[in-house]
C-alpha positions in Angstrom: -0.1 0.0 -0.1 3.0 2.2 0.7 4.3 2.1 -2.8 2.9 1.6 -6.3 6.4 1.9 -7.9 6.5 -0.6 -10.9 9.1 -3.5 -10.5 9.7 -3.4 -14.1 12.7 -1.0 -14.6 12.4 1.6 -17.3 14.2 4.7 -18.4 11.9 6.9 -16.4 12.9 5.4 -13.1 16.2 7.1 -13.6 15.0 10.5 -14.0 14.8 12.6 -10.7 11.6 12.9 -8.9 11.5 16.6 -9.1 11.8 16.9 -12.8 9.2 14.4 -13.3 6.6 16.1 -11.0 7.5 19.3 -12.6 6.8 17.9 -16.0 3.6 16.5 -14.7 2.4 19.9 -13.4 3.2 21.6 -16.8 1.6 18.9 -18.7 -1.7 18.7 -16.8 -1.9 22.4 -16.8 -1.4 22.3 -20.6 -4.2 19.6 -20.9 -6.8 22.0 -19.3 -5.8 25.1 -21.3 -5.9 23.2 -24.7 -9.5 22.8 -26.0 -9.0 21.3 -29.0 -9.9 17.6 -29.2 -7.5 16.6 -31.9 -4.5 18.2 -29.7 -5.7 16.2 -26.7 -6.1 13.0 -28.7 -2.5 13.6 -29.6 -1.4 13.9 -26.0 -3.4 10.7 -25.1 -1.4 8.8 -27.9 1.7 10.4 -26.5 1.0 9.2 -23.1 0.3 5.7 -24.6 3.6 5.8 -26.1 5.3 6.6 -22.8 3.9 3.4 -21.3 4.9 1.4 -24.3 8.4 2.7 -24.1 8.7 0.7 -20.8 7.7 -2.5 -22.5 4.8 -4.9 -22.5 4.7 -5.7 -19.1 5.0 -2.3 -18.0 2.3 -1.0 -20.3 -0.2 -3.5 -19.3 0.3 -2.7 -15.5 -0.4 1.0 -16.5 -3.4 0.4 -18.3 -4.8 -1.7 -15.5 -4.5 1.2 -13.5 -6.6 3.3 -15.9 -9.4 0.7 -16.0 -11.3 2.2 -13.0 -11.9 5.2 -15.0 -14.5 3.7 -17.1 -17.5 4.5 -15.1 -16.7 8.1 -15.4 -15.8 7.8 -19.1 -19.3 6.1 -19.6 -21.2 8.8 -17.5 -19.5 11.7 -19.5 -20.0 10.1 -22.7 -23.5 9.3 -22.3 -24.2 12.9 -20.9 -22.5 14.6 -23.9 -24.2 12.1 -26.4 -27.7 13.1 -24.7 -26.8 16.7 -25.0 -25.5 16.3 -28.7 -22.1 17.6 -27.7 -19.8 14.8 -28.8 -16.7 16.9 -29.2 -17.2 18.4 -25.8 -17.5 14.9 -24.3 -14.3 13.8 -26.3 -12.5 16.9 -24.8 -13.3 16.1 -21.2 -12.8 12.3 -21.5 -9.2 12.7 -23.2 -8.4 15.4 -20.5 -9.1 13.1 -17.7 -7.7 9.7 -19.0 -4.5 11.5 -20.3 -4.0 13.4 -16.8 -4.5 10.3 -14.8 -2.5 8.4 -17.1 0.4 10.7 -16.8 0.1 10.8 -13.0 0.0 7.1 -12.8 3.2 7.0 -15.1 4.9 9.2 -12.5 3.7 7.3 -9.7 4.9 3.9 -11.3 8.4 5.3 -12.1 9.2 7.2 -8.8 10.0 5.7 -5.4 7.9 7.1 -2.3 11.0 8.3 -0.7 12.1 10.5 -3.7 8.8 11.9 -4.0 8.5 12.7 -0.4 11.9 14.4 -0.5 10.5 16.6 -3.3 7.4 17.5 -1.3 9.5 18.0 1.8 11.9 20.4 0.0 8.8 22.4 -1.3 7.2 22.7 2.2 10.3 24.1 3.9 8.6 27.6 3.8 5.8 26.3 5.9 8.1 24.8 8.6 6.9 27.4 11.2 3.3 26.4 10.8 3.6 22.6 10.0 6.6 20.3 10.1 7.6 19.9 6.3 7.9 16.1 6.5 4.4 15.6 7.6 2.9 17.8 4.9 5.2 16.1 2.5 4.0 12.6 3.7 0.5 13.8 3.4 0.9 14.7 -0.3 2.7 11.7 -1.2 0.2 9.5 0.4 -2.7 11.3 -1.4 -1.0 10.6 -4.8 -0.3 7.1 -4.1 -4.0 6.4 -2.6 -5.9 7.8 -5.6 -5.3 4.8 -8.0 -5.5 2.3 -5.1 -9.0 3.8 -4.1 -10.0 3.9 -7.8 -9.2 0.2 -8.1 -10.8 -0.5 -4.7 -14.3 1.0 -5.9 -14.2 -1.2 -9.1 -13.7 -4.4 -7.0 -16.6 -3.4 -4.5 -18.9 -2.8 -7.6 -18.0 -6.1 -9.0 -18.5 -7.9 -5.8 -21.9 -6.2 -5.7 -22.8 -7.1 -9.2 -21.8 -10.8 -8.6 -24.5 -10.7 -5.7 -27.3 -8.8 -6.7 -29.1 -7.9 -9.9 -29.6 -4.3 -8.8 -27.3 -1.6 -9.7 -24.8 -0.6 -6.9 -25.1 3.2 -7.2 -24.8 4.8 -3.7 -24.8 1.6 -2.0 -21.0 1.1 -2.5 -20.2 4.4 -0.5 -20.3 2.6 2.7 -17.9 -0.5 2.1 -15.7 2.0 0.2 -15.4 4.4 3.1 -14.8 1.3 5.5 -12.2 0.2 3.2 -10.4 3.5 3.1 -10.4 3.8 6.9 -9.1 0.3 7.1 -6.3 1.0 4.5 -5.4 4.3 6.5 -5.4 2.3 9.7 -2.9 -0.1 8.2 -0.5 2.6 6.7 -0.7 4.3 10.1 0.5 1.1 11.8 3.2 0.9 9.1 4.5 4.2 9.8 4.3 3.6 13.5 6.5 0.6 13.0 9.1 2.6 10.9 9.5 5.4 13.4 6.4 7.7 12.6 6.1 10.5 10.2 9.3 12.4 11.6 
């Protein structure tokens, strides 16, 4: 739970964490500035090329992390199809999938300790208010937990579908919340066993 770094070594693993996080910030900002579906499609295929550059095993692992997005893609697609704005729907979907794909790529190729060091350096200006290491740890864990919780939601929905013909809808919120609390408790125990947040 504390790391989602891919065991498959790629060229991106050797890049510094600060450079990758800065590139991610610039890229995601660009995704929301650009309004052309064609340009966003190019960014999406460029992201796929990034995954493929790490080999088949790495690419398959990255695509599995994107799978939990399908309910959001479906909802956005249906809404824009109903409102007859397919171009607008394509823009939203491409932005979302590409941004998450890029974030997952950085997460898969960056060790938690390296990411933590970058956030700790950025948080030094807040040292008088909040210990930089704690703030950095909070940021790093949020980034790590997002794909994990998306995958957990998919598993809960699949479990519901296997047991009931009714759609899950809001009913998955309680088990998802309990799972999140359980994961948080396990992470807290692991941190205490390692000496705490510092």
